[in-house]
C-alpha positions as CSV (number, residue, x, y, z in Angstrom):
1,X,-55.3,14.7,2.8
2,X,-53.9,18.2,2.8
3,X,-53.5,19.9,6.2
4,X,-52.9,23.6,7.1
5,X,-49.7,24.3,9.1
6,X,-48.5,27.4,10.8
7,X,-44.8,27.5,11.8
8,X,-43.8,30.5,13.9
9,X,-40.1,31.3,13.9
10,X,-39.1,33.8,16.6
11,X,-35.3,33.2,16.5
12,X,-32.8,34.4,13.9
13,X,-30.8,31.9,11.9
14,X,-27.5,33.5,12.8
15,X,-27.3,32.3,16.4
16,X,-29.7,29.4,16.6
17,X,-29.3,26.3,14.4
18,X,-32.8,25.1,15.2
19,X,-34.1,27.9,12.9
20,X,-32.7,26.0,9.9
21,X,-34.6,22.9,11.0
22,X,-37.8,24.9,11.2
23,X,-37.3,26.1,7.6
24,X,-36.6,22.5,6.5
25,X,-39.8,21.3,8.1
26,X,-41.8,24.1,6.3
27,X,-40.3,23.0,3.0
28,X,-40.9,19.3,3.7
29,X,-44.5,19.9,4.6
30,X,-45.1,22.0,1.5
31,X,-43.4,19.3,-0.6
32,X,-46.0,16.8,0.8
33,X,-48.8,19.0,-0.5
34,X,-49.8,20.8,2.7
35,X,-50.6,24.4,3.0
36,X,-47.8,26.0,5.0
37,X,-47.3,29.4,6.4
38,X,-44.0,30.4,8.0
39,X,-44.6,33.4,10.2
40,X,-41.5,35.3,11.3
41,X,-41.7,37.2,14.6
42,X,-39.3,38.9,17.0
43,X,-35.7,38.3,15.9
44,X,-37.0,35.8,13.4
45,X,-37.7,38.7,11.0
46,X,-34.0,39.6,10.6
47,X,-33.5,37.5,7.5
48,X,-36.7,39.0,5.9
49,X,-34.6,41.9,4.6
50,X,-32.5,41.2,1.5
51,X,-29.3,39.6,2.9
52,X,-27.4,36.3,2.4
53,X,-29.7,34.6,5.0
54,X,-32.8,35.5,3.1
55,X,-32.0,33.0,0.4
56,X,-33.5,30.2,2.5
57,X,-36.8,32.2,2.8
58,X,-36.9,32.9,-0.9
59,X,-36.4,29.2,-1.6
60,X,-39.3,28.3,0.7
61,X,-41.5,30.8,-1.0
62,X,-40.6,29.3,-4.4
63,X,-41.6,25.9,-3.0
64,X,-45.1,27.2,-2.1
65,X,-44.6,28.2,1.6
66,X,-46.3,31.5,2.5
67,X,-43.5,33.4,4.2
68,X,-44.9,36.3,6.3
69,X,-43.0,38.7,8.7
70,X,-44.7,40.4,11.6
71,X,-45.1,44.1,10.8
72,X,-44.6,45.2,14.4
73,X,-41.4,43.1,14.7
74,X,-40.1,44.6,11.4
75,X,-40.8,48.1,12.6
76,X,-39.1,47.5,16.0
77,X,-35.9,46.4,14.2
78,X,-36.0,49.3,11.7
79,X,-36.7,47.0,8.7
80,X,-38.8,48.7,6.0
81,X,-41.9,46.6,5.3
82,X,-41.7,47.7,1.6
83,X,-38.2,46.4,1.1
84,X,-38.3,42.7,2.0
85,X,-36.6,39.8,0.3
86,X,-38.4,38.2,-2.6
87,X,-41.3,36.1,-1.5
88,X,-41.6,37.6,2.0
89,X,-44.6,39.6,2.8
90,X,-45.3,41.9,5.8
91,X,-48.3,40.8,7.8
92,X,-50.1,41.7,11.0
93,X,-50.2,39.4,14.0
94,X,-53.8,38.8,13.2
95,X,-52.6,36.3,10.6
96,X,-51.7,33.9,13.5
97,X,-55.1,34.3,15.1
98,X,-56.9,33.6,11.8
99,X,-54.8,30.5,11.2
100,X,-55.6,29.2,14.7
101,X,-59.3,29.9,14.1
102,X,-59.1,27.9,10.9
103,X,-57.6,24.9,12.8
104,X,-54.0,25.2,11.5
105,X,-51.6,22.8,13.2
106,X,-49.2,25.2,14.8
107,X,-45.5,24.9,15.9
108,X,-43.7,27.8,17.6
109,X,-39.9,27.8,17.4
């Protein structure tokens, strides 16, 4: 039975190895047929811009993970919402509230 998952990543992959494990979990869950959203917030939005680290996010999007970056966090870090890596969308924080209302299983990293 397919479940809905929301994984929230607030740390950048440059200084925290656990971020990569969060990405791996998102890919694994999607591979098992679950609906998965990876929501990037705070410094977690840094790889949302086109850069070498964004390749992992692009790969997740190709595997069916919805990759969304918090609009406010993007603006705070001077990242243009219109120039994100392939497969990454800018989204308001309300996305998290809606997922919680829908009963998504949530993990915050």
